[in-house]
N, C-alpha and C positions, 0 to 999 in steps of 0.2 A: 547520754543515753536520744534524751530526745529532739535532742540539738543531731546528731546523728540519720533519723529514725529522719527529720523536714530532709537532711537533705539527699538520701535516698530518694524520697517520696520526690523531690525537686528534678535528678535526673533522672527519674522510674518518667515521670513527664514531658524532661525534652527528647528523649530518646523519642517513646511515641508520640511526638511533632513531627521530629525528622527521617521518624519512616514514615509517617502522616502523610507531609509535606513529599514523599520521592516517588512513593505507588499509590495508583492508580489501578480498581481494582473491580474489574468487570462490571460496566451499567448501559442498561439497554438506549437503544433512538430518541425515546422519550426523555431522557434523565440523562442523557450526552448529547444529542443534537438537536442540532434546527434546522427549519426550510430556510430559506438567503432567498430564492429567487422563485419564478412560479409557483410556487405557493397559494394561486387559484385554484391550482387541478392535484396537489400535491401534497402528501399525507404522514401522519408520523402518529403511529396508535402503540402505544405499547411496547414491541418487539421489531415492531413492521416501521419500515418504509416504503411504499410505493411512490416513486419518480412517474413521471404524467412529460409526456412530447402528444404536441399539435401542429399545425398549421399556426397556433396564437405564439410558443414558447416551448422551452424544454424545464427545467427543472433541478434545482439543485440542494444538499445539507450539506454539513456543516458540522465539527463538533463541538460545543464549546471551552475547551480546554486543549491543553499543544499538551506536546509530549517530547521526554526525548531519551531513543530505548525502552525498547520492547515488543511487545506482540500484540498487534491488531490484527484484527480479524471479523468476515462475517460475513455470513449464506446471503447467493445471488442467484436468484431463478429471471434468466434473459429474457430479452422477448422474441417469443418464437414468428413462426413463419417469416416473409422480410423483412427483413431487420438492414434494407445495403444503405447506406448513409448514415444511420446513427449509431451513435457509441455511446457505450455507458460507463463509464468512466467511476474507478476509487483507487484511490491515492492520499498521500500524509504532503505534506508544505505547508513550507514556510512564509515570510513574505522578505518585499523588495525583491529591488533587482537581483541581489545575493543569494537568491530566492536558490533552500532545497524539495529537494523532491523526489517520491519514491513510488510511481505506477501504476498501478493496473488497469488498463482503457483493453475493451472489449470492442469492436470493430465489429456491425452488423452487415450482412450476408442477403442475397437473395434466396427464398424456399429449397431446402434442400443444399444447397451448400456449405460450409464450416467456419461458423465465426473465426477469427484475428482476434489474437491472449496477445496485446503490444505492451508488452513492459521496459524501464525507460528509470532513468538516473538522473536527476540534477544535480548540481553543486556546484555553490557558487554562479548560481545563475544559464550554466552553461550546460545544459546534454546532449543528443548525442549515443543515445547508449543505449539501443532501442533494439530486441534481440523479442520477435516475434513468434508464437507458436502458435500449434491447433491442438485442438480436449479430445480428449479416446473418448467421451463419454455426449448425450446431446446438453447444452447447458440452458436451455429451453423447457427442457420435460422437468425440472426439479431442481430444487437448492443444492448449491456445491459453496464444500469452504474455501476461501481465498483468504489468506495467513498472509501478514508482513511479517519475521520478525529481522528484528535490527536492535543491532549492540558493534559495542566497538572497535568489534572484530571483521564482522562482512553482516550484511543484509540477502537473509533469502526469502524468496516467490512460494512460496506453498500453495498448490490444491487440491483439497484430499489432503493435505499428508503429507503429498508431494511434494519432493521442494522440484524448478521447475528452471530455476534462475539463481546465482549465486554472486555478489560484490564482494570480493575481499578490500577491505583496511588497504591502502597500499600507500601508506599518504608519508610513510618515511622514504618515499621512492615519491615521492612528486605527482602519487594524484591524488587530488581535493579527495575527499570523504564524507557525510553529512553529519556530523558530533560535534555541532555547535550553535546549531540553534532549532527549539521547539518546531512542532511542524504538529498541525490541528490533522483532523482524520478528515476525508472529505470525498461526497459523489456527485455524481452527476448523471443526467442526459439530454442530448442535444442533438441536432442536426449536424453533418461533419462532412456533407456530400461533396464537396470541393477539394478533398480527401480520400477519408474510411474507409473506399470500400473503390479497388484499382483503382488506387488514383487517382478517383472523384468521377471513371467512366459512368460509375453504374451511379442513379441517382435515390432521392426516398422516392417511396412508393406513397404520398400521404392520399392513395384511397383507403392505407392500412387505418391510417389512425381511428381514436390517439392511441399511443403505443406507450406499455408500460413493463416499470421493469418494479423486480420486487426485493428488494434487501430484509434482512430475515440474522435476527440473534448479532449484532454488534457487540462485537467483545474490546476493551482501552486494559486488556495488563500491563498497564504501562507504568512511567517514571512521566508523574508534571512535569512539566516546563513552569518554574519558577524565577527564571532571569540568568541572568549569568552564571549564577552561581551554582546551580542548578546543572553545570555543562560536567564538573568535581562529582557535583549528590551523586546522578547515575550511572557518572563509571566508576564511581567507586566500590573496592569489594571486601561488600557487605552483602550480609546473609538475604537482607528488602531484593535486595537488587539478584535476582532471581537466574537472568536473562546475562549477568555479567561470568557466573557460574562456568569451569571446564566443557558440559556434558555442549552446550550453544556455539564454544568459540571456533568448533567447524563438525562438519558435515560425519555421522557418522558410517561403519561402511557399509550399509543395507545402503542410507542415506544417501552417497553416493553413486552407487548402482541404479538405485532408481532415479536420479541429477541422467545418466548418463543412456538410460533408458528410454526418458521423455527426449534428450535433445535427437539420441539419434531415429526415434522415429516421431517428433511433433514439430522440431523445429523449421523453422522455415525460412527464417531468418536472425543472424549474427552480425551485427556493427561491425565485430573487429574482420568477420571474414571479406568488411567489403572493403577494399582496398583502395578502390578506383571512389569510393565518397570524398577519399580522405587523400586523392590524392598519394595511392605508395604510403602514410605518413602514418597509420594506424596510431591508433592511442596507445600512452605506454602501457598500459595494465591489460593489455591484449599479447602482453608475450609474458604475463605474471601467471602462475597456475588461478582457476578460479573455481578451487570449490572445498 
């Protein structure tokens, strides 16, 4: 009996360790991220991150861990007033020439003009999958929730709980999908007036510096990347991997309606509608359903 009990204890410990390696639950900025450049004027304190751009430099932060699948969210308040030429970025990325990446980029504009939200995805080092949107609110007046939900089936970009974009896994049709590399979470604020606003026609007005973007309530409810073993662990159909459940394999009926509303009223660019850019040969996923 004692031997049997010891076996049960050992099995329990094994399960706890395995689950602990799979799931990373809730961590704030000060525990989960650190500044990587511009540290002289950016700051992390508890639940808050402030990135600053002035004439000396921008600033950036990244997560201490890499993740594979799950839900990453941040509350962000963008730079008010004239933010033309400035990019506030929030994205996931692996490293190397064959890196994967999932982007939220907020392209500033002159006072009174809306921000452009640029979404993009890189797989095996290749991007060129931009979709751009205006927002239905003022993103500089208050914090709003921007979430990336990523699982083996699809990637969904959410704004305040509304899906604005979906990228489905069509790997079996020859379309690369980010499912084999852990990605860290990055936030950055930088000057990109060579392209960010009207293709670089509107330059940054440094009289408004320093520019400050505020981030709050970072949450990574996601699978911790522990090397190649995580490829199977993070995609396995076990209760701890909640992102694998049928609920997250596709959008609900109401979410599809919300996505279509956003696309109809606020989408301003879709790479799948830009045949000239691709010389009439659109990427193969453009002929597939993205709902």
